[in-house]
N, C-alpha and C positions, 0 to 999 in steps of 0.2 A: 525891417528888423523886429524880431519878436520881443515881447515884454521882458522876458528873463534876460536877454542879451542887453537890453537897455539898462536894466537895473544893475547888472554886473559891470557895465561900463561906468555907471555912477559910483559903484563901490570902488572901482579902480581909481577914479578921480579923488574920492575921499581918502583912499589909502595914500595917494601921493601927497595930499595936504598933511596927513598925519606924519608922513616921513619928513616933510619939511619942518614940521613943528618939533619932531624928535631931534633933528639936526640943530635946531635953534636952542632946544633945551640943553643938549650936550655942550654947546658953545658957552651958554650961561653957567652951566655947572663947572666947566673948566676954569672960568674966571673966579668963581667962588672958591674952588679948590686952591687956586694960586694964592688968593687972599688968606685962606686958612693957613697955608704953609708959611706965608710971610709973617702972620701973627702968632705962629707957634701953636695953632689950634689943631685938634684931631680932625682927620678927614671925616670919620664916622661921627654923626650926630644923631643918636637913636631917637631922641625926643622930636627932632625935626622930621625924621622918617615917619614916625607915628602920626605926627600932625598932617603930613602930606596924605597918608593913607586915609585918615579920618575925613579930610576935606574931599577926597575923591569918592569915598563911599557916600557922602552926603550929596555930591553933585551928579552922580550917575544912578539913575533909578531903573534903567532898563536891564542892568546886570545884577547878579547877586553880589553881596559884599565880598564873598570869597573870590569870585571871578575878578572883581575890580581890584582887590588886593593883589591877586596873582599877577595881573598885568602891570600894575604900578611898582610892585616889588622888583620885577625884572628890569624895568626902566631905571629905577633908582639905583639898583645894584650895578647895572651896566655903566651908568654915568660915573658912579663912585670908583669902581674898579679900574676903569680906563684911565682915570687920573693917576692911579698908583702904578700903572704899567705892569699888571700882573698876568701870569699864565694861570688859566683856570681849567678845572676838570670837575664834572658833576657826576656823582655816583649815588644810587639808591642804597640806603643802609638798612631800612626796615619798612615793613608795610603791615597793614592789618591782616592781609591774606597770607603772607609768608613769614612774618616775624623778622628777625635779623637775617640779612642776606649774607650767606657765608662767602660767596664769591667776592663781595665787596670788602669783607674782612681780609681776604687774601691781598686785595689791592692795597689796603691800608698798611699791611705788613711790609709789602715790597716797595711801595712808592717813597720817593724822597720829598714829596709834597706834603703840606700840612692841611689840616681842616681849617678853613678860613671862616666858614659860617655854615649854618644848617637851614634847610627849608622844609616846610611841611605843606604838601599839596593834597587837598581833599578831592575825592572822587565825586563830582557833581552828578554822575549818572546813577549812583546808588542811593535811592531814596529811603530804603528800608533800614539801613544802619550806617553809622558814621564810618567811612572808609578813607584811609589816607596813606600816602607814602612819604617817608622822611628821607631827605637827601642831604649828603655832605657836599659842600663846594670846596674842592681842594685847590690850594694855591702854593706858589713858590715863596709867598710872604706870610708872616704871622699877622693875625688881626690885632689891632690895637685893643688894649683892655677896656672893658666897659663895666658897668655896675651890675650887669645881669649875665654873667658868663657861665659857660659849662666847659669842662675839660674831659677829654677822652684819652684813655691809655690802653695799651695791650701789654700783657706781661705773662711770663711763665714762672711758676714757683719753683723753689728748690725741691729736690727729691727727699723731703722729710715730712713726717706726719704733722698736721696742724698748720701748715704754712699759709693756706688761704685764710684761715681764721685770724692769723697774725696780721695779714694785710688789711683785712676788714677792721681789725681792732685799732690799727694806726689811724684810720679815718674817724673812728668813734672817739678816740682820745682827743683828737683835734676838733671835734664837733663839726666835721665836714659831712654834708648830706650826700649819700650815694644815691644816684637816680637810676642806675642800670648796671647789672652784672650778668654776663653770659660766658659760657665756656664752649669750646669746640675741640675735638681731638685732632691731633696732627701727627703724622708719621715721621719718626726720626730716620736718620740715615742708616741706623742699624736695624731697621724694620720694627722697632718697638714704638709705642705710642706715648704721647704726652698731651697735657691739656693747655691750651692757650686761652687766657681770660681777657675779655673785653669789658672794661669798666668805665663808667661815666659818673661824674660828680659835679656838684655846684662849685663855682669859683674859678679863678684864673691861676695858671701855673706860676705866675709871678707873685701871687699872694704869699706872704711869709709862712703861714701854716702849711699851705700846699707844697711850697718849695721844700720844707722840712720833710714832709711825707715822701715826696719824690726822691729826695736824697737818701732816705732810709730804704726805700724800695730798690734803688740802684744798687745798694750794697747787699740786699737780702732777697734778690730774685735772680734766676738764671738769665732772664731776658726782660728788658723793659723798653718800651717805645712810647713816648708822649706824642700822641697824634695831633694835638693842638688844643688851644683854648680859644673859644669863639662865643659870640653872643647867642643867646637862646633865640629860637625863631619867634618872630612876631606873628601870632596867629590872628 
């Protein structure tokens, strides 16, 4: 047997050990999740996830911090979401090379699922400049509110002058920070065109100020869809 084959066999053995440990971790996570529910605690504990990521970055020296975070974020998320019995779908929403991905906006308009959380994955192969892709994880359930949330919406303004500025003014009056606004044209059934706006802002849709804004938008836009409120990605 050549040396490469021997080493690959060794990797296979290590992978099986890792698989057993993942199974063990999932079992323990389920027990913790059950206790959280019994005590009325939120399943998501952001400070605990930050602590786990910090510990792993300190413990693993052979991988970059970004690679270590990416691995453990997936493990943590899989354990947490399995407890909640969720259906999941992951779509790219923007990247440094493409900007906002229009096909993903189409998915967000058409789907019944909500944005559950976001992920930012950095390209480790590009050493000359920082390159990343931002993803939305869609779910049939809404994320529990946290202290560091973002909300995304899609809307179409009324066919009147100054409607977009009125929308932006609503957020300014409530002192809500807008983090992203983009538009794309969309063809109507009568072959004319209209603009669909994609807007993101700090806070959760359940916050009183934001609920007031969304209520006003509901009455003063042709179309409004709240895509979801979710915790900002831990980078």
